[in-house]
Structures are given as structure tokens and as C-alpha cells.
N, C-alpha and C positions, 0 to 999 in steps of 0.2 A: 632463398636463392637456389632452389633445387635445380633450376634450369642452367645454372652456371656450373661448368665442369672444371674441376681443379680447385686449388686452394686460392681463395680470393686475396689472401695476404701477399701472394707472390705475383698477382696479376698486374700488368701495367695499368696506370691510372686511366688512360683513355679507353682501354678494353673493358675495365671495370665500369666506367661511366656508361659506356654503350650497353653493357649488360643490364645495368640498373634501369636505364632508359627503356630498354626493350621490355622489361618486366613491369615498370611502374607507370609509364606514360602510354595512354591509349590514344592513338592517332585518330583524328576525326576524318571521315570520308568527305571529300569535296562534293561527291555526287549526292550524299545525304543532305548536305547544306543546300545544294541547288534544288533538290526536290522539295525541301521544306519551304524555301523561298518561293518557288513557283506555285506551291499550293496555298500560299497565304492569300486570304481575302479579308477585306474590311468587314468587321462585325457591324451590324446595324447601329449599335450604341457607341461605336468607337469613332472618335474624331479623326480627321484626316492626318493631323500632325502625330497623333498616337500611332496610327497605322504606318506612317512614314518612319517613325522611330523604330518600330518593330522590324521594318524592312532594312533599316540602316545597319543592323548588326551583321549583315552579310557583306563581305568585301569581294570585289571582282578585280583582281590585278593579274597582270601577265606574270607567269612563273616559268617561262621557257628557259631551260638551262642555257647559260651562256649569254642570255639577252642582257644588254646593258641599258636599254631604254626603260624609262619609268612610264608605265602605261596603266593608268587606273581608270577603268571604265565603269566603276561602281555606280556613279550617278546616273548614267544612262540605263543600266539594268534596273536599278531601284525605281527610276521614273517609269519604265515600261511596266514593271510589276505593280507599282502603285496604281497606274491607270487601269491595268487589267483587273485589279482586285476591288475597284470602287463598288460599293454596295448599292448606291442609289443610281438607277438607270437614267434618271433625268439629269443628274449632275454629269454623268458620263456622256450623255448626248450633247449637253452644252459644251463640254470640253472638246469632243470630237468634231462638233459642228462649227467651232470657232475658226476664224480665218488664220490665226497665228498658230502654226504647226511646229515651230522650232523652239519651243520653250525649254528652259533649263529645268532642273528638278525644283529649285526654289520658286521659279516663276509659275510652274505648274501647281505647286502647293498653294501659293498665293492666290491663284485663280480659283482653286477649289474651295479655299477658306472664304 
């Protein structure tokens, strides 16, 4: 606790907890997660459900301070990245050429499987 100035035994609890958190918890960058997700592509030997599961580790929720609305748009972003990263160009052509264009994530996966 070299970073903490003063005697820790006399620090208020919330100040001590904040100092410990600052030293012990590494915050992950949202930008890094976005880049990782946007670079993901389906490997040739990977099934579509496995690829979907890998994408589903990323969440896309509104974090605007003071916002009281629950807005989770993860499914749309995951669906977009799933389609963008499909390895087989024929399957991608079938999906993009289909007349139904407003599928949910589950409907898209069912179509691809």
C-alpha cells in the first residue's frame, strides 16, 4: 500500500476501500472490448452456435449517467457481428439474399443452423 498516504488504521472505511480498489482492481476498457468483438470472425471449424456463444460474452447496455431507462441492445449488436463474421460466403449469401430481413438473433441462428 505504498500508494496510500498516511496511516491506514486511521483512515475512514470508505476512503480505505477506495484506495484498495484503486490498487487491486484493474478496470477494463470498454473500447478494448468493442475492438475485440468487432474483430471476431467465425473460424472455419467453428459451429455457428459456438461463434454466437463467443460473441455473447459482450454486453451492450446504455450507461448514460442519470438515465432511468433500461436499454439493452446486445442482441442487435451480437446479431450484426455474427452476420459480419460468418466464415462461409455461401451461407452469408443465402442469409443476405433471403426476403426476411428483420430476424431476431435466435431466428438468424436458426436460419444459419
